[in-house]
C-alpha positions in Angstrom: 22.7 -3.0 -4.5 23.2 -3.6 -8.2 26.8 -2.5 -8.0 28.1 -5.6 -9.6 26.3 -4.9 -12.9 27.2 -1.5 -14.6 24.0 -1.4 -16.6 23.1 1.6 -18.7 20.0 2.4 -16.7 19.9 6.1 -17.5 19.7 5.5 -21.2 15.9 5.1 -21.4 12.7 4.8 -19.4 11.1 1.4 -20.1 7.4 0.6 -20.0 6.4 -3.0 -20.3 3.3 -4.0 -22.1 0.9 -5.6 -19.8 -2.7 -6.2 -21.0 -4.9 -4.8 -18.2 -8.3 -4.2 -19.8 -9.2 -0.7 -21.0 -12.4 -1.1 -19.1 -11.1 -1.8 -15.6 -14.4 -1.3 -13.7 -15.3 -5.0 -13.7 -12.0 -6.5 -14.6 -12.3 -9.7 -12.6 -15.4 -10.9 -14.5 -14.2 -9.6 -17.8 -10.8 -11.5 -17.6 -11.5 -14.8 -15.8 -8.4 -17.0 -15.4 -9.4 -20.6 -16.0 -7.8 -23.8 -17.1 -9.5 -23.4 -20.5 -7.2 -20.4 -21.3 -3.8 -22.0 -21.7 -2.5 -19.0 -23.5 -2.6 -17.0 -20.3 -0.4 -19.6 -18.6 3.1 -18.1 -18.6 5.2 -21.3 -18.6 3.4 -23.9 -20.7 5.1 -23.0 -23.9 8.0 -25.1 -25.3 10.6 -25.0 -23.9 9.2 -24.8 -20.4 12.1 -22.6 -19.3 14.8 -20.5 -21.0 18.3 -21.8 -21.6 17.2 -25.4 -21.6 19.4 -27.9 -23.5 20.3 -27.7 -26.3 20.2 -23.9 -26.2 22.1 -23.6 -22.9 25.4 -22.7 -24.6 24.4 -19.2 -25.7 26.4 -16.5 -23.8 23.2 -15.0 -22.3 22.8 -18.4 -20.5 26.3 -18.3 -19.0 25.9 -17.4 -15.3 29.6 -16.6 -15.0 29.3 -13.5 -17.3 28.2 -10.1 -16.1 24.5 -9.2 -16.3 25.1 -6.5 -18.9 27.1 -8.8 -21.1 24.5 -11.5 -21.0 21.7 -9.0 -21.9 23.6 -7.5 -24.8 24.4 -11.0 -26.1 20.7 -11.9 -26.2 19.8 -8.6 -27.9 22.5 -9.2 -30.6 20.8 -12.6 -31.5 17.3 -11.2 -32.0 15.7 -10.0 -35.2 13.9 -6.7 -35.3 10.5 -8.5 -35.5 11.4 -10.6 -32.5 12.5 -7.5 -30.5 9.1 -5.9 -31.0 7.3 -9.1 -30.0 9.3 -9.1 -26.7 7.8 -5.7 -26.0 4.3 -7.2 -25.9 2.3 -7.8 -22.7 3.1 -11.5 -22.8 6.6 -11.6 -24.2 6.7 -14.1 -27.0 8.8 -17.3 -26.9 11.7 -17.4 -29.3 12.1 -21.2 -29.9 15.2 -20.9 -32.1 17.1 -19.4 -29.2 15.4 -21.5 -26.5 13.7 -18.5 -25.1 10.6 -19.2 -23.1 7.5 -17.0 -23.2 7.0 -14.7 -20.2 4.0 -12.9 -18.8 5.2 -9.8 -16.9 1.9 -9.0 -15.1 1.4 -10.7 -11.7 -0.2 -9.2 -8.6 0.6 -9.6 -4.9 -0.9 -6.7 -3.0 -1.8 -8.7 0.1 -1.2 -12.2 -1.1 -0.9 -13.7 -4.6 -3.9 -12.3 -6.5 -5.8 -13.6 -9.5 -5.9 -10.2 -11.2 -4.0 -10.2 -14.4 -2.9 -13.0 -16.7 0.3 -13.9 -14.9 -1.3 -15.9 -12.1 -3.4 -19.0 -12.3 -5.0 -21.0 -9.6 -6.0 -23.9 -11.9 -2.8 -25.9 -11.4 -1.5 -28.0 -8.4 -1.7 -24.8 -6.2 -5.4 -24.0 -5.8 -5.1 -21.2 -3.2 -2.6 -18.8 -1.6 -2.5 -17.1 1.8 -4.8 -14.1 1.8 -3.5 -11.6 4.3 -5.5 -8.6 5.4 -5.9 -5.7 3.0 -3.0 -3.4 3.2 -4.8 -0.6 5.1 -5.7 -3.0 8.0 -2.2 -4.4 8.1 -0.9 -0.9 8.3 -3.1 -0.2 11.3 -0.8 -2.6 13.2 2.0 0.0 13.0 4.4 -2.9 13.2 7.3 -2.7 10.8 8.5 -6.2 11.4 5.0 -7.6 10.7 5.0 -5.7 7.3 8.3 -7.2 6.4 7.2 -10.7 7.4 4.0 -10.4 5.3 6.1 -9.3 2.3 8.5 -12.2 2.9 5.7 -14.8 3.1 4.1 -13.5 -0.2 7.5 -13.6 -1.9 8.0 -17.2 -0.9 4.5 -18.1 -2.2 5.1 -16.1 -5.4 8.4 -18.0 -6.2 6.7 -21.3 -5.3 3.9 -20.6 -7.7 6.4 -19.7 -10.4 8.2 -23.0 -9.9 4.9 -24.8 -10.3 4.2 -22.9 -13.5 1.4 -20.8 -12.1 2.8 -17.2 -11.9 5.5 -14.9 -13.0 8.2 -13.4 -10.9 7.4 -9.7 -11.5 4.7 -8.6 -9.0 3.0 -5.2 -9.2 2.9 -4.3 -5.6 2.9 -2.3 -3.3 0.5 0.6 -3.9 2.2 3.4 -2.0 0.0 6.3 -3.0 -1.3 8.6 -0.3 -4.9 8.0 0.9 -5.6 11.7 0.3 -9.4 11.6 0.0 -11.7 9.3 2.0 -13.8 8.6 -1.0 -11.1 7.0 -3.1 -12.0 3.5 -4.0 -8.5 2.2 -3.9 -7.5 3.7 -0.6 -8.0 0.3 0.9 -4.9 -0.9 -1.0 -2.6 1.8 0.5 -0.9 2.3 3.8 -2.9 5.4 4.7 -2.5 9.1 4.6 0.8 9.7 6.4 3.8 9.9 4.0 6.2 8.7 6.7 4.1 5.6 7.4 3.6 4.9 3.7 7.4 5.2 3.2 8.1 2.8 6.1 5.6 0.3 4.7 7.0 0.5 1.2 10.5 -0.3 2.5 9.6 -3.2 4.7 7.2 -4.8 2.2 9.6 -4.5 -0.7 12.6 -5.8 1.3 10.6 -8.8 2.5 9.1 -9.6 -0.9 12.2 -9.3 -3.0 14.3 -11.4 -0.7 17.6 -10.0 -1.7 19.0 -10.8 1.7 18.3 -14.5 1.2 20.5 -14.9 -1.9 23.9 -14.3 -0.4 26.9 -12.6 -2.0 26.2 -13.4 -5.6 23.2 -11.2 -6.0 19.7 -11.7 -7.4 16.2 -11.6 -6.1 13.4 -14.0 -5.1 10.8 -12.0 -6.9 10.5 -8.4 -8.2 8.4 -5.7 -6.4 6.9 -2.7 -8.1 6.1 0.5 -6.3 3.0 2.2 -7.8 1.4 4.5 -9.0 4.0 7.3 -9.6 2.7 9.9 -8.8 -0.1 11.9 -7.2 -2.6 9.2 -8.2 -5.7 8.9 -6.0 -8.9 9.4 -8.0 -10.9 6.8 -9.9 -14.3 8.0 -11.0 -15.7 11.1 -9.3 -18.1 13.6 -10.9 -16.7 14.4 -14.4 -13.2 13.2 -13.5 -11.7 9.9 -14.5 -8.3 8.4 -13.6 -7.5 8.0 -17.3 -7.8 11.7 -18.0 -7.4 13.4 -14.7 -4.9 16.3 -14.4 -3.5 16.4 -10.9 -2.5 20.0 -10.1 0.1 19.7 -7.3 2.2 22.4 -5.7 5.9 21.9 -5.2 5.4 22.0 -1.5 2.8 19.2 -1.5 4.8 17.2 -4.0 7.9 17.2 -1.8 6.1 17.1 1.5 3.6 14.3 0.9 3.3 12.7 -2.6 6.9 11.9 -3.4 8.5 10.6 -0.1 7.0 7.1 -0.3 8.4 6.6 -3.8 11.8 8.0 -2.8 12.0 5.6 0.2 10.8 2.7 -1.8 13.7 3.2 -4.2 16.5 4.4 -1.9 15.8 2.2 1.1 13.6 -0.6 -0.2 15.6 -1.2 -3.4 12.5 -1.8 -5.5 13.3 -3.2 -9.0 10.2 -1.7 -10.6 8.4 1.6 -10.6 4.9 2.0 -12.2 4.0 5.4 -13.6 0.3 6.3 -13.4 -2.5 7.2 -15.7 -3.0 10.7 -14.6 -1.3 13.9 -15.7 0.7 15.8 -13.1 0.6 19.6 -13.7 -0.4 19.1 -17.3 2.0 16.3 -18.4 1.2 12.6 -18.4 3.3 11.0 -15.7 4.5 8.3 -18.1 5.7 10.9 -20.5 7.3 13.4 -18.1 11.1 13.0 -18.5 11.8 15.3 -15.5 9.5 13.3 -13.2 10.8 9.9 -14.3 14.5 10.7 -14.7 14.5 12.1 -11.2 14.1 8.6 -9.9 17.4 7.6 -11.5 19.3 10.9 -11.2 18.4 11.8 -7.6 17.2 8.6 -6.0 19.5 6.1 -7.7 16.8 3.9 -9.2 18.2 1.0 -11.1 15.1 -0.9 -12.0 12.6 -0.8 -14.9 9.7 1.7 -15.2 6.4 0.3 -16.4 3.3 2.3 -17.2 0.0 1.5 -15.6 -1.8 -0.6 -18.1 -2.7 1.2 -21.3 -1.4 4.4 -19.8 0.4 5.2 -23.0 -2.8 4.7 -25.0 -4.3 7.1 -22.6 -1.6 9.7 -23.5 -3.1 9.8 -27.0 -6.7 8.8 -26.5 -7.6 10.6 -23.2 -5.1 13.3 -22.5 -4.7 14.3 -26.2 -1.0 14.9 -25.3 0.3 13.1 -28.4 -1.0 13.8 -31.9 -1.0 10.2 -33.0 -0.5 6.7 -31.5 3.0 6.4 -32.9 3.8 9.8 -31.2 2.8 8.4 -27.9 5.0 5.4 -28.4 7.9 7.6 -29.4 7.3 9.8 -26.3 7.6 6.9 -23.9 9.6 3.7 -25.5 10.0 4.9 -24.5 6.7 3.1 -22.8 3.2 1.3 -22.5 0.9 -1.3 -21.2 -1.7 -2.8 -23.4 -1.5 -3.1 -27.2 0.1 0.1 -28.2 3.8 -0.9 -28.5 3.1 -4.0 -30.5 0.8 -2.1 -32.8 2.7 1.1 -33.3 6.4 0.5 -32.7 7.0 -0.5 -36.2 5.3 2.6 -37.5 7.3 4.8 -35.2 10.4 3.2 -36.5 9.4 3.7 -40.1 8.7 7.4 -39.4 12.1 7.8 -37.8 10.6 8.8 -34.4 12.6 6.1 -32.7 15.6 4.0 -33.7 16.3 0.3 -33.3 18.9 1.3 -30.7 16.1 2.7 -28.5 14.4 -0.7 -28.6 17.7 -2.4 -27.8 18.2 -0.2 -24.7 14.7 -1.0 -23.6 15.2 -4.7 -24.0 18.5 -4.5 -22.1 16.7 -3.1 -19.0 14.0 -5.8 -19.2 16.5 -8.6 -19.7 18.6 -7.4 -16.9 15.7 -7.7 -14.5 14.9 -11.2 -15.8 18.5 -12.1 -15.4 18.5 -10.9 -11.8 15.6 -13.2 -11.2 17.4 -16.2 -12.7 15.1 -16.6 -15.6 18.0 -17.2 -18.0 19.9 -19.5 -15.7 18.5 -22.8 -17.1 16.5 -25.2 -15.0 14.9 -23.1 -12.2 14.8 -26.1 -9.9 18.6 -25.8 -9.5 18.4 -22.1 -8.6 18.5 -20.4 -5.2 14.7 -20.9 -4.7 14.3 -23.9 -6.9 13.1 -26.2 -4.1 10.1 -24.0 -3.3 6.8 -25.5 -4.5 3.2 -26.3 -3.6 4.1 -27.4 -0.1 5.4 -23.8 0.6 2.0 -22.2 -0.1 -0.7 -21.9 2.5 1.8 -23.2 5.1 0.8 -23.3 8.8 3.4 -20.5 9.4 1.9 -18.3 6.7 -1.7 -18.9 7.9 -0.6 -18.0 11.5 1.0 -14.8 10.1 -2.3 -13.9 8.4 -4.0 -14.4 11.8 -1.5 -12.3 13.5 -1.7 -9.5 11.0 -5.5 -9.3 11.4 -5.2 -9.4 15.2 -2.7 -6.5 15.3 -4.6 -4.3 12.8 -8.2 -4.4 14.0 -9.1 -1.1 15.7 -11.4 -0.7 18.7 -13.2 2.6 18.2 -15.7 2.5 21.1 -16.2 0.4 24.2 -18.6 2.0 26.6 -18.7 0.5 30.1 -16.2 -2.1 28.9 -18.8 -4.0 27.0 -16.0 -5.9 25.3 -14.7 -8.5 25.8 -17.9 -10.5 26.3 -17.8 -13.1 29.1 -19.0 -16.5 28.1 -20.1 -17.2 31.7 -22.7 -14.4 31.5 -24.3 -15.0 28.1 -25.5 -18.1 26.3 -26.6 -16.9 22.9 -25.5 -14.4 20.3 -27.1 -13.0 17.1 -25.0 -11.7 14.2 -26.7 -9.4 11.7 -25.6 -8.1 8.3 -25.3 -9.2 4.7 -21.5 -9.6 5.0 -21.6 -11.5 8.3 -21.9 -15.0 6.6 -19.9 -14.4 3.5 -16.1 -14.9 3.7 -15.7 -13.6 0.2 -16.3 -10.1 1.5 -13.3 -10.2 3.8 -10.5 -9.8 1.3 -11.0 -6.5 -0.4 -9.7 -5.9 -3.9 -6.7 -7.6 -5.5 -7.5 -10.9 -3.7 -6.7 -14.4 -4.9 -8.1 -17.7 -3.7 -7.7 -17.8 0.1 -6.4 -20.9 1.9 -9.2 -21.6 4.5 -11.4 -18.6 4.8 -14.2 -18.5 7.4 -17.0 -16.0 7.7 -17.6 -13.9 10.9 -20.7 -16.1 11.6 -18.6 -19.3 11.3 -15.9 -17.8 13.5 -18.3 -17.2 16.4 -19.9 -20.6 16.5 -17.1 -22.4 18.5 -17.6 -19.8 21.2 -21.3 -19.6 21.7 -24.7 -20.6 20.2 -25.0 -18.2 17.3 -27.9 -17.3 15.0 -27.7 -15.3 11.8 -29.9 -12.9 9.8 -28.8 -10.8 6.8 -31.1 -7.9 7.5 -30.3 -6.5 4.0 -30.1 -8.4 0.7 -26.6 -7.1 0.1 -24.3 -4.2 1.2 -26.2 -1.7 -0.9 -29.1 -2.4 1.5 -31.8 -0.8 -0.7 -34.7 -2.7 1.0 -35.8 -3.2 4.6 -37.6 -6.5 3.8 -35.1 -8.5 6.0 -35.3 -6.2 9.0 -38.1 -8.1 10.8 -36.1 -11.4 11.0 -33.0 -9.5 12.2 -35.0 -7.7 14.9 -36.6 -11.0 16.0 -33.4 -12.9 16.6 -31.8 -9.9 18.1 -34.5 -9.6 20.7 -34.1 -13.3 21.6 -30.2 -13.3 21.9 -28.1 -12.4 25.0 -25.7 -10.4 22.8 -25.9 -8.9 19.3 -23.3 -8.2 16.7 -24.2 -6.0 13.7 -21.8 -6.2 10.7 -22.1 -3.1 8.5 -19.9 -1.0 6.2 -18.6 -1.4 2.7 -17.6 -3.9 0.1 -16.3 -3.8 -3.5 -19.7 -2.6 -4.8 -19.0 0.6 -2.9 -15.2 1.1 -3.2 -12.9 -0.5 -5.8 -10.6 0.2 -8.7 -12.6 2.4 -11.0 -15.2 3.2 -8.3 -15.0 6.1 -5.8 -17.7 6.8 -3.2 -19.9 9.9 -3.3 -20.9 9.8 0.4 -19.2 8.9 3.6 -22.4 7.6 5.2 -23.3 3.9 5.4 -24.8 2.6 2.2 -28.6 2.5 1.7 -30.6 1.6 4.8 -27.8 0.2 6.8 -28.1 2.9 9.4 -31.8 2.1 9.8 -31.0 -1.6 10.2 -28.5 -0.8 13.0 -31.0 1.4 14.8 -33.8 -1.2 14.5 -31.6 -4.0 15.8 -30.0 -1.9 18.6 -33.5 -0.8 19.8 -34.7 -4.5 19.9 -31.7 -5.8 21.8 -31.8 -6.0 25.6 -28.1 -5.1 25.8 -26.0 -2.6 23.9 -25.0 -4.0 20.5 -21.5 -4.5 19.1 -21.1 -2.8 15.7 -18.4 -4.2 13.3 -17.4 -2.0 10.4 -16.1 -3.7 7.3 -14.3 -1.8 4.5 -11.4 0.4 3.7 -12.6 4.0 3.4 -13.6 6.0 6.4 -17.3 6.0 7.3 -19.3 8.7 9.2 -20.8 6.7 12.1 -21.3 9.7 14.3 -24.8 8.4 15.1 -23.3 5.2 16.5 -20.5 7.0 18.3 -23.1 8.8 20.6 -25.8 6.2 20.7 -25.8 4.4 24.1 -27.5 1.4 22.6 -24.4 0.8 20.6 -21.8 -0.2 23.2 -18.8 -1.1 21.1 -17.5 -0.4 17.6 -14.7 -2.4 15.9 -13.2 -1.4 12.5 -11.9 -4.6 10.9 -11.0 -3.3 7.4 -10.8 -6.2 5.1 -9.3 -8.8 7.4 -8.5 -11.5 4.9 -8.9 -15.2 5.3 -8.5 -15.2 9.1 -11.0 -12.5 9.7 -13.8 -14.7 11.0 -11.5 -16.3 13.6 -9.8 -13.1 14.7 -13.0 -11.1 15.2 -14.4 -13.8 17.4 -11.1 -13.9 19.4 -11.3 -10.1 20.0 -15.0 -10.2 21.0 -14.4 -12.9 23.6 -11.1 -11.5 24.9 -8.7 -14.1 23.6 -6.8 -11.3 22.0 -6.7 -7.6 23.0 -7.2 -5.2 20.1 -4.4 -2.6 19.7 -4.6 -1.2 16.1 -4.6 2.5 15.3 -6.4 4.2 12.5 -4.0 5.0 9.6 -6.4 7.6 8.2 -8.7 10.4 9.4 -12.4 9.5 9.6 -14.2 12.6 8.3 -17.8 13.6 8.7 -20.3 13.5 5.8 -19.9 17.2 5.3 -16.4 16.5 3.8 -18.2 15.1 0.8 -18.7 18.6 -0.4 -15.0 19.1 -0.8 -14.0 18.7 -4.4 -12.2 15.4 -4.8 -10.1 16.7 -7.7 -8.5 19.4 -5.5 -5.1 18.0 -4.7 -4.1 20.7 -2.2 -3.3 19.4 1.2 -3.1 22.6 3.0 -6.2 24.6 4.1 -7.3 27.8 2.4 -9.8 29.7 4.5 -10.4 32.2 1.8 -12.3 29.6 -0.2 -13.6 27.6 2.7 -11.2 24.7 1.9 -10.4 22.7 5.1 -7.3 20.9 3.9 -6.6 17.2 4.0 -5.1 14.5 6.2 -4.5 14.9 9.9 -1.4 17.0 9.2 -3.3 19.9 7.7 -7.1 19.3 8.0 -8.8 22.0 10.2 -12.4 20.6 10.4 -14.2 18.3 12.7 -13.5 14.6 12.7 -15.4 11.4 13.5 -12.2 9.7 14.6 -8.7 11.1 14.2 -5.6 9.6 12.6 -3.9 7.3 15.2 -7.1 6.7 17.2 -7.5 3.3 18.8 -8.7 1.9 22.2 -7.6 -1.2 24.0 -9.0 -3.4 26.8 -6.2 -2.3 29.0 -5.1 1.1 30.4 -1.7 2.4 29.2 0.1 5.5 30.4 3.4 7.2 29.4 6.2 9.2 31.0 9.2 10.9 29.4 12.3 9.5 31.1 15.0 11.2 29.2 14.8 13.9 26.5 16.9 17.0 25.9 15.7 20.5 26.3 18.1 22.2 23.9 19.9 21.3 20.7 22.7 23.5 19.2 23.6 23.4 15.6 27.3 24.0 14.9 26.9 27.3 13.0 30.4 27.3 11.7 30.0 24.0 9.8 28.1 24.0 6.6 28.3 21.6 3.6 30.0 24.2 1.6 32.9 24.5 4.0 33.8 26.1 7.3 31.7 29.1 6.6 28.9 30.2 9.0 25.4 28.8 8.3 23.0 31.4 6.8 19.7 32.0 8.6 16.6 33.1 6.7 13.2 34.3 7.8 9.8 32.9 6.9 6.9 35.3 6.1 5.9 34.8 9.7 9.2 36.1 10.9 10.6 32.7 12.0 14.3 32.1 11.6 15.3 29.0 9.7 18.2 27.3 7.9 18.2 25.1 4.8 18.6 21.5 5.7 20.8 20.7 2.8 23.3 23.2 4.1 23.7 21.5 7.5 26.8 19.3 7.6 26.2 18.2 11.3 22.8 16.5 11.0 24.2 13.2 12.3 25.6 15.0 15.4 22.2 16.4 16.2 20.5 13.0 16.5 19.3 11.9 20.0 17.1 9.4 21.7 13.9 9.9 23.6 13.5 7.4 26.5 9.8 6.7 27.3 8.3 4.6 30.1 5.2 2.7 29.1 3.0 1.3 32.0 0.2 -1.2 31.6 -2.3 -0.5 34.5 -4.7 -3.2 33.3 -5.2 -6.8 34.4 -4.3 -8.2 30.9 -1.1 -8.3 28.9 -1.4 -6.2 25.8 0.3 -5.3 22.5 0.5 -1.5 22.2 1.3 1.0 19.6 3.4 4.1 20.6 3.0 7.1 18.3 5.3 10.1 18.9 4.2 13.3 17.1 5.9 16.7 16.7 5.3 20.2 15.6 6.9 23.7 15.8 5.5 25.4 18.9 5.0 28.6 16.9 2.6 28.7 14.0 4.3 28.7 10.6 2.4 29.3 7.4 2.1 26.0 5.5 3.6 23.9 8.3 1.8 20.7 9.4 -0.5 21.1 12.5 1.4 18.1 13.8 3.3 15.2 12.1 4.1 11.6 13.1 7.8 11.4 14.0 8.1 7.7 14.8 6.1 4.8 15.9 6.7 1.3 17.3 4.6 -1.6 18.6 5.6 -3.2 22.0 4.3 -5.9 24.2 3.3 -4.8 27.7 2.7 -7.0 30.7 -0.1 -6.4 33.2 0.9 -4.0 36.0 4.4 -3.6 34.6 6.3 -0.9 32.9 8.8 -1.1 30.0 11.3 1.4 28.6 11.2 2.3 25.0 13.9 4.3 23.1 12.9 6.3 20.0 15.6 7.9 17.8 15.1 11.5 16.7 16.8 13.1 13.7 16.1 16.9 13.9 17.1 17.5 10.3 14.4 14.9 9.3 11.8 15.0 12.0 11.7 18.8 12.8 12.1 20.1 9.3 9.3 21.3 7.1 8.9 21.9 3.3 8.5 25.5 2.1 6.6 26.9 -0.8 9.5 26.1 -3.2 9.6 22.5 -2.2 12.8 22.9 -0.2 13.3 21.4 3.3 14.0 24.0 6.0 14.6 23.6 9.7 12.9 26.3 11.8 14.8 27.5 14.8 13.2 28.0 18.2 11.0 25.7 20.1 9.6 22.4 18.9 7.1 20.1 20.7 7.2 16.4 21.1 3.8 15.0 21.8 3.0 11.6 23.2 -0.7 11.1 23.9 -1.4 13.9 26.4 2.2 14.6 27.2 4.3 17.4 25.6 7.9 18.3 25.8 9.5 21.4 24.4 12.9 21.3 22.7 14.7 24.5 21.7 16.8 24.4 18.5 19.4 27.2 18.0 22.8 28.0 16.6 
């Protein structure tokens, strides 16, 4: 990738300037995108596209020239004033050169979103496919699905660009680790496991950017941006704010958990953009840390542009107090920003000699190179690789079916006492659905949602199956009053079956909004108890939202027969929930996060440590290190069927060739941990590829229904090692199983990768001795030696 263009990527870290309001807590209402704001429309300036006749003869418009040559040609034609204007959030048009204006900020987290000025739904395209929020799609544990969702969004993004309604540079995916269950943006992520987050990043980015569709001459359908680099997972908790938070992270946690998703996003996914975050990391703002940022280029081979999160450079001066003056912040990072800082202070930084015009030139070279890859300077876009995409390629039947499939595969069955689900239409004639979100399809998308194609509410989705009545019970999700309880109790007592929709919405968790409690908001628990007591049969509890909820009361209450976590299921949520309730589709999702009890709320959210510390009563975080009680564990999920496993083939011993190290034919050096366990450094092993093997597993479906099933293979060292994970997910796959039949599944294992751990110094080591493979209740021991 990128080998055809020898760009000078290592010369400078770039940050684009994207206006994302300083006050982000209610950004959707503060920055409406309407047809009355033509200045936010990225392609309505004259000319409508760059390199249109009569300006097509400039060298930067010549597609036969190398990318770097074209970029340098354009830079040479610009005045200093024009250069600075092109560093603004909406890059200005340069009419004398036929250069069209461009808005860099577009969003596509789980569909083309209306956040930011780059996307408009006021043109011929009025909606775009709204897939489930990322956390629910992750719960499918289906890599091919993740790729397909990214690909569909990429097609719709390019189609909207062609219609003049979006840019081509999309700020997704969010690959931060869902470290704390109270984080308001955890819904946007792929959960708490770094391997899963890495895999999601790779599949989504590859699908979205569409490099494989272009052929041998290179280029991309759209640009993806992996964010927020790094250790970003706090919005607004106690006295801590994302703008000023200093994330203190150990070398071990950094290499073990926080960094792997970003490394994979770059090395395997080939992302063309990386967004640095607001927060400091160990005292240095991430957007001003040359070691942190240059590592992406030096060690991971990153060849894209780096953008700050919006106004992150302003934050360096105004919140972190890291820079003495605004122009110092600009000089630190042109060197980098988002917001108004570069356009306001670059000239001053130049006059003070803190930066040179050459610095700006190198920054523009990186930006133009990405635009060139996207074909923005190739003339009429309708003649390009993706020029035929348009309004008919958005909200297609194929994409809407994919949104349905993503919701089906992600929804998790948490409880199903006495096989209450699926309901049988032959035994019931009426159903009551309760809850303020039950008849509101706008609650099904989560944050960073655009305008869905054909959304239906949960209430609407049930009506084709059975006579359904509805009561809100509470005025809204906050549920501060019990005034609506009586009506909810009345219709529940009259119905043959009852569904209660509870949980969260964006008033509880969002960008700029963390939770303080893991319990259901307000009087929701009281509503559930009142309705379940009135119902003749056990009720079905549906939990909406991203963050984990302590529903211990419902888990043990026999009047609550089934619990479904539906996350934010997107536009197809109403249809899919009905399908699952009535057995048209069997749920098979698994939780991508640990569900903690309410007692976890006493753990300081600003403590970034993952590993437990008994000396201060700290329980650790995520399933890999947490030592406390759970409501539901990572990877938990039931099905309507009964699946069992058997190891068919797996080795008992693995021998490392001790006379082959990367430094030559010398013998590998063994070391001892503080626990007395022998280990070797992974980076010294030359024979890692020779150690790889496959585990053959038999998966048997004992049920009377075909089912889609997730296989999760975990591992750990059989001997306790200080700082090592309690267990870690080695690999996962999703398979289709037929009733009363077995299938064989092969899972590849790389001991250097899957059995290694990270020590206190942030170095990967491979412990010698016994390691356990764990598959549900099965365990198999493998001995690794020299």
